[in-house]
DRENSEDREN-48107 format. One record per atom (N, C-alpha, C, CB): residue in one letter; x, y, z. Coordinates in steps of 0.02 Angstrom, whole numbers, plus 50000, padded with zeros to 5 digits. Atoms other than C-alpha are relative to their C-alpha. Glycine has a CB too. Example, Ala and Ser with C-alpha at 12.3 -4.5 7.8 and 13.67 -1.06 7.14 Angstrom:
# residues 2
A500454994150000 A506154977550390 A500455006050000 A499505000150062 S499584994149997 S506844994750357 S499615005550037 S500205002349929 
This chain:
# residues 158
S500444997949946 S507094951149488 S499515003550015 S500205001650029 G500734997049997 G505634958449433 G500145007550005 G499514997150067 L499864992849993 L506384977449457 L500375002249929 L500495001450070 S499784997450070 S506494987649299 S500545005350025 S499305003849949 R499414997149995 R508064996449267 R499835008050025 R500404999049929 R500214994449989 R507135014149311 R500054999250099 R499195001349954 S500215000449926 S506595008849485 S500534997450036 S499404995850014 W499345002549966 W508094998149532 W500885002449982 W499944992449986 R499384997550015 R509595009649534 R500704998750012 R499975004150015 G499535003049977 G510884998649577 G499954997250061 G500445003349997 S500095004649933 S511424989549727 S500755002850031 S499934989749984 R499555001249953 R512664992249874 R499704996550055 R500315005650020 S500285004749957 S512754980850019 S499715005850062 S500634993550025 T500394997249963 T511444987450134 T499524992650051 T499555005449943 V500345005149971 V510474977650265 V499414996949983 V499915001350047 A500505003150035 A508994976250166 A500224996249928 A499505005449989 G499775003750078 G509934972749993 G500045004849960 G499494994649963 M500094996950035 M509384986649914 M499885007450024 M499624997149970 L499764994549981 L509725004649902 L499555003449933 L500895000350009 A500064996450067 A508635018249793 A500415006550001 A499245001749983 R499524994850014 R509905030649727 R499545004349940 R500824996549973 R500334996250037 R509145047149644 R500625001849937 R499675006550049 F499714997650063 F509865054149468 F499935006649998 F499734997249940 A500174992749980 A510275071049469 A499665003249941 A500675004350019 L500524995850052 L508865082049378 L500135005749972 L499435001850025 P499714995450046 P508955095149269 P499755007650054 P499604998949907 P500174994549949 P508765113649343 P499575001549995 P500265004950007 V500734999149988 V507245119849424 V499815006649986 V499804998550069 H500014993250012 H506485134049340 H499245002350003 H500365001549931 E500674997749987 E504955145149386 E499775001849934 E499945005850051 A500314997150083 A503575149049248 A500065007749991 A499084998449988 K499854992950035 K503765163349147 K499465003749977 K500414999549943 Y500584997450009 Y501905168749194 Y499995000650082 Y499424995549954 E500125000149933 E501255174449358 E499434995150023 E499885006850020 P500505006349991 P500315158449435 P499275002050020 P500264995050059 R500684998049972 R498975170549509 R499575001949931 R500075007050058 Q500494998650047 Q498525173849326 Q499734994149965 Q500255004449955 I500315007350038 I498075155449285 I499215001050000 I500224991750050 P500684997549990 P496285154749232 P499874993750020 P499565003449942 N500385006349969 N495285140049316 N499914996149940 N499255001450038 A500125004850049 A495025125549202 A499165000850007 A500394991950017 A500815000850006 A493045125449148 A499934993050025 A499655001149917 P500155005449996 P492155110449209 P499984996049929 P499465000250035 D499985003550067 D491925104449029 D500624999349960 D499575003349958 M499304999450027 M493675107549002 M500205003549943 M500214994449988 V499904996650072 V493505119748859 V500405004550005 V499445002849968 G499364994449993 G494905129948834 G500664997050033 G499775006750053 T499325003349968 T496115116948911 T500254995549958 T499924996250066 A499825005250031 A497105104848826 A500334993650054 A500485002949947 I499645005949954 I497625086948900 I500344995949982 I499674996250029 I499475001550036 I499325080048865 I500314995150038 I500425005549984 R499695004949946 R500115064348922 R500805001549989 R499764991049987 P499424999550023 P501965070248916 P500574993150034 P500185008050018 P499585004449991 P503505058748928 P500485002750064 P500354998749933 R499704997549919 R504575059649098 R500435003949989 R500344994950051 E499594993350016 E505635070749016 E499915005850018 E500035001549947 I500384992749992 I504595084748998 I499805001350075 I499275000249952 W500194999749926 W503735080749179 W500825003950044 W499794990150029 L499644997049968 L505545085149245 L500185008149979 L500494995850001 T499804991550020 T505675102149148 T499655004650038 T499835002549922 L500494998249982 L504035106449224 L500065000350084 L499504995849968 L499925001149947 L504585103349398 L499765007150041 L500684997450003 G500064993949983 G504685121049457 G499245004149999 G500465002649959 E500604996650032 E503155126949355 E499364994050044 E500064999749890 M500485006949956 M502125110649460 M500135003250061 M500324990449999 V499864998849927 V502755116849627 V499645007950000 V500944999550024 Q500274994849994 Q502205135849590 Q499115000749984 Q500435003649960 M500815000949999 M500365128449529 M499994997750041 M499594996849956 V500145002549943 V500125118249677 V500005005050051 V500414995150013 N500064993849958 N500465132649789 N499585005749987 N500575002650004 E500584992150031 E499315144949688 E499254995650027 E499995002449868 A500675004249996 A497905130549697 A499884998650081 A500074992149954 L499875001049945 L498295129849880 L499785006550044 L500674998150001 R500104991749986 R498125148649911 R499305001249989 R500465005549948 R500854998550022 R496305148749805 R499634997250043 R499714997249929 R500345003149928 R495805133749926 R499915002550049 R500244995750027 A499984997349932 A496255142150069 A499555007750011 A500825001150016 S500364994950004 S495205157750024 S499294997850012 S500125003249940 C500585002250000 C493645146750034 C499844994550031 C499844999649951 A500105008349958 A493905130550135 A500335001350072 A500544992049955 R499855001149928 R493955128750309 R500694995650017 R499374996250032 D499485005149986 D495255114550321 D500685002349974 D499814993249967 A499574998450024 A497135118350307 A500384994249962 A500275003150043 S499655003650031 S498035108050176 S500565003049991 S499754997949953 K499194999650026 K499825105550141 K500324999749938 K500324995650024 P499645001450056 P500615108949981 P500454993349998 P500395005649989 L499665004150026 L501445095849883 L500685002450005 L499784998649939 S499434997550010 S503425098549923 S500454999149928 S500304997850052 L499604999750041 L504785098649787 L500434996150012 L500185004949991 E499595006049989 E505755086549853 E499504994249991 E500355000050074 Y500475007050008 Y504175074449858 Y499874999549924 Y499195000450044 M500185000550067 M503725078749672 M500624998149964 M499695006149975 A499385001850029 A505585077849627 A500124991749990 A500535003250046 D499895008049984 D505545059149701 D499654997549947 D499704996950074 R500365003150042 R504105055349610 R500185000949936 R499425001350008 L499894999450052 L504545060349450 L500734996549981 L499895006449990 D499295003950020 D506355052249459 D499914992850016 D500685002850044 V500175006849980 V505935035549537 V499534996249979 V499924999650053 D500455003150016 D504225031149509 D499984996649914 D499525004750021 D500025004650074 D504065017549355 D499674995050009 D500644997149970 P500244995050044 P502965017349270 P499905005550023 P499504998849971 L500324990949983 L502695037849274 L499494998849948 L500625008549978 L500534999050053 L500995038549185 L499855005750033 L499394994549984 G500214995049987 G500105055649199 G499745004949944 G500435001950035 Y500274994650034 Y499255071249120 Y499905006650010 Y499574998849989 L499924993149996 L499545089049109 L499405004649973 L500615001549964 A500624997750028 A498025101049092 A500415007650004 A499174998250048 V499834994650031 V498645116648997 V499425003749981 V500414998749950 S500374995150031 S497705132448946 S500145000449920 S500165006750036 R499885001350069 R497515130848759 R500385007149972 R499254998149959 E499854993050019 E497755150048738 E500575002950020 E499555004050020 D499345000149970 D499275151848831 D500494995450017 D499965001950043 G499545006649996 G499955135048872 G500195000950067 G500674999449947 W499965000749921 W499975138549061 W499634995150037 W499815005750029 L500075005549965 L499895125249180 L499425000950036 L500554998450039 Q500725000149941 Q498055122849272 Q500064993250026 Q499095001149961 G500055004649961 G498305107249352 G500474992449972 G499224999450009 F499645005650008 F499245088349343 F499674993350038 F500695001650025 V500075004849945 V498995072249403 V500524993449976 V499124997750009 T499645004450002 T500135057649408 T499914992850040 T500495003050011 C500165005349979 C500065039449445 C500684993249999 C499374998949958 T499535007350008 T501235022049467 T499834993850024 T500615000450031 T500265007249982 T501105004049504 T500385003250093 T500504990649938 F499714999949943 F501575001849700 F500774998349987 F499634995450047 T499365003150013 T503395000549740 T500045000250081 T500635004249946 T499804999849925 T504304996149893 T500584997350011 T499564996750043 W499395002250007 W506084995249935 W500304992650053 W500385006850013 H499815005349928 H506014979850071 H500154992849940 H499044998250079 A500115007250050 A506504964149972 A499734994750023 A500594996849977 D500255004149969 D505614953850094 D499275003050003 D500384998750059 F500804996349974 F503934965150087 F499484994749976 F499765008749957 R500505003050032 R502364954550060 R499305002150020 R500084993350007 W500754996949995 W500474961650035 W499594993250025 W499675003549914 D500355005249950 D499474950950134 D499255000850023 D500404999950065 S500674994549956 S497614958350173 S499614992250024 S499285007549927 L500435007249940 L497054938050244 L500484999650070 L500044989249953 S499505002649931 S498584939250379 S499585003250047 S500915003050009 P500234998449922 P497864939950556 P500285007350013 P500374994050063 A499604996649980 A499064952750579 A499725008749982 A500664996949969 V500444995150004 V498024965650488 V499375003750010 V500015000049975 E500424998649966 E496684965450580 E499195001649970 E500305004550030 L500694999050038 L495104966450423 L499694997450022 L499874998849944 A500605004749969 A494114954750498 A499525004050050 A500354993450046 T500354996149943 T493804963250662 T499885007349992 T500384999450062 D500074993550029 D493954980750597 D499395000249962 D500575001949958 H500594999750036 H492544977450485 H499384995850006 H500174999449945 G500845004350002 G491264967750578 G499914992849987 G499535002749939 E500075007850035 E491614951050507 E499914995850064 E500764997049951 S500165004249938 S491764944350683 S499435000650036 S500435000750044 Q500624999349976 Q490074947950721 Q499524996649951 Q499845007150012 G500325003850042 G489614938150570 G499605004949950 G499554995150040 R500244993750040 R489164954150473 R500454999749931 R500135007850047 T499635000250064 T489814956250284 T500205006949995 T499604997449937 P499894993249986 P490644971550283 P499905003849927 P500765001050036 R500194993750067 R490104986150135 R500685003149977 R499435007850030 V499444995450041 V491294995250026 V500105004550018 V499955001849944 D500214994349979 D490845010450094 D500125002350054 D499525000349996 E499795001349925 E491415006450277 E500565001950006 E499994993450027 
């Protein structure tokens, strides 16, 4: 069916015929250091190690990642006007458990091994058996929204 074992968690009779099921995750532990003491990474990343961990390591760092995200938001709020919302524990747990493939990097301080940041990515996933991505469909209204109906070629930055 083209779905990997990790993203296809088994089946039950449902309307769509597919159901995502999560596995039990390891316990969530907080960092053993105070998040306010995490040094900012330098622009040239001197003093920071970049690591590409396997899924099992990501899952053990979930609590630390939540703390780091909340600390980043606190630091940003002190100098930014816009109010951002941190990533929730539930959202991050879903991404780390369900996304397949799970690709990403951790930025950690070389001196202490403290988490300074992370980024993850995956391929697009949908749980609808009949989903079709079609940018040429009239229902998408791309031509109208981008000015093609007026004979204008859309620009990438529009």
